[in-house]
Residue, then its C-alpha position, 0 to 999 in steps of 0.5 A: m104364584t099362590i095356588r088358590t084352592a077349593v076343597i069339595g067335600f069336608g068329611t074325613g078326606g077333606a078335613v083330615f087328608h087335604a085341608p091340613f096339608l094345603a093349609a100347611d104349605d105356603a104354595f097353596r091358599l085354601d079359599l073355599v070348602v064345600t059341604g052341605d053339613a052344618g056341623r062340618a061347615e062349622a068345623a071348617t070355619r073354626s079350623y080355617p077362619g079365612v076360608r069361605v064355606v059354601p054348600s054346593a060344588d056349583d059355588v066353586l064353578a061360579a068362582a072358578g075365575d078366582l081359583d086355580l085348583a079343585v080338590i074333590s073328596t066326595p063319594p066315589a060315584t060323584h068323582a067323574d062328574l065333578a072332575h069333568r065340570c071342574l076341568d071345563a071350568g079351567l081348574a087343575v084337579v085333584v081327585d081322591k082315590p078312586l079316580a072314578v068307578t070304572a076304568a073307562e070313566g077314568a080314561a075319559l077324564v084323562e083324555h078330557a084333561e089333556r084336551a083342556g090342557r089342565p093338570l089332573t092327578v089322584f091323591q094316592n097318599r099311601r105311596w108316602d106311608g113311612d113303612f111303604l117308603t122303608l120297604r120300597a128302599l129295602v126291596s130296591e137295595g136287594a136286602l130281601g133278595r128276590v121277593r117271592r111273596f108280599e103280604s099287605r094288610f089294612e085291617w081293623w075292628k068296626p062291626e057297624e059302618t057309621k058312614a051311610w054312603k059306605a054302608g049302602s053303596p054297592p060296587a057299581q057306585g064304588g062301594g066296598m073294601l076293594y074300592d076303598l082300600g084296594t085302590h091303595l094296596i093294589d097301587q102299592a103292590v104294583r109300584l113295588f113289583g110291576p104289572v099283574d098277569d093273573v089275579h084271584a080274589e075272595l070278596t065277602r059281605y058279613r054285615p046285614d042289609g046289602g051293600a058291598d064287600d066288607d072283607a076282601f082278599v086279593s092275590l096278584l101274580h106279578r109279571s116279575g114272578t112275585r105273588s102279592h096277597l092283599h087283605m082288607n077287612g073292617l071286621a078283624a077283631q085281631v089284626g095281622p102284620r101290616f107287611s110280611v114280605l118273604g124273599s130269597k135272602g130274608a124276610f121283613t115284617k112290620w106291625g101297625l099302620d102308618p101313624q099320620e092318619a091317626a095323628l091328624k084325627a087326633g088334632a096334630r098337624p103337618g110340621d108338628r114335632g114327630f109328625g109321621v114318625d113311627p115309634e120304635r115299638s113299631w119298627g120292622c124286623l128284617g132277616v132270618d129266624g135266629d138272625l133278625r135285626r130291627v129296622p127303623i121306619g122312615p117318617g111318613d110324608y103325605a105332604a110330599f104329594y102337595r109339594g110335588l103338585a105345587a112344583a108341577l103347577r108352578h113349573g110344569g114338572p111331573l104330577p105327583v101321581d100319574p092318573r093312568d096308574a089309577i086307571d090300571v088299578l081300576s081295570l084290576i078292580e073291575r076284573i075282580h068284581r066281574e070274575f069274583p062277585v061278592r058272597t054273603p055266606f051267612a045271608a040265610s042264617 
């Protein structure tokens, strides 16, 4: 069974994170790409000569009888409606993170998928970052002892947001760093250390002209006793370590982001030699000051998401990501926005 697939949206998500992995996996066939942008349509045709490029999701629904799967990679505020329509059309559905803007919308999608008997999952690709997989193994084997504090960062320097929907979308439409990256970092923290009992956050907007948070800090107290400190910042002129983890036996520090995204944007493809491999200069450091050792970072593997999805669609195995996990994360994000609203400290200056 070849899984006939449509990708709805061909921005960074569709072009970088979905289409290359679908094209590289023999279990899938990329049949349709939806984009209303002429430049993106040309890029899709050039990169995937056999694909049919259409301007609207309506074209996917019209062709649903010849498809098996829809991958939704559009702005967050559109996710729920598109996913409902694709489920109604009888398609299995992958939704890029966040699953929806609210936990209630996410729960309604899960209920709809169950009633329709169609698979629904969420593209939480950062579960397959090489550094996260390496850290998860270290935690599991007890190399750090009891983890007391987990610090995780996604930071870069981008003074001006060039994507119009990101620049102008408020939190009510899924805008801001917390929705964009918090869906990854909170998900990773919960995968490592379990449910959350308490939360504190600082959400800040520094760029002018409204919009949502462009700098977010979240502190989670896990039921296990571990405290997670999560930093998301698009205005960091110098970045901190990707991971800094303090445990009762030692610590682990890792600098630099997983290389898969940068490689894909530079034109690499899954299966290329060295794809997903962190260079030795980016290896982690484990131990106690005065007694440290370098830890090789295992290769990242975003393709594992689609391998798992193919197994689920073909043989009825578990989905690569349970959408209920995404609902739990959305509940935390909604709580944070409710209790710790976005501040604009320099608005009057």
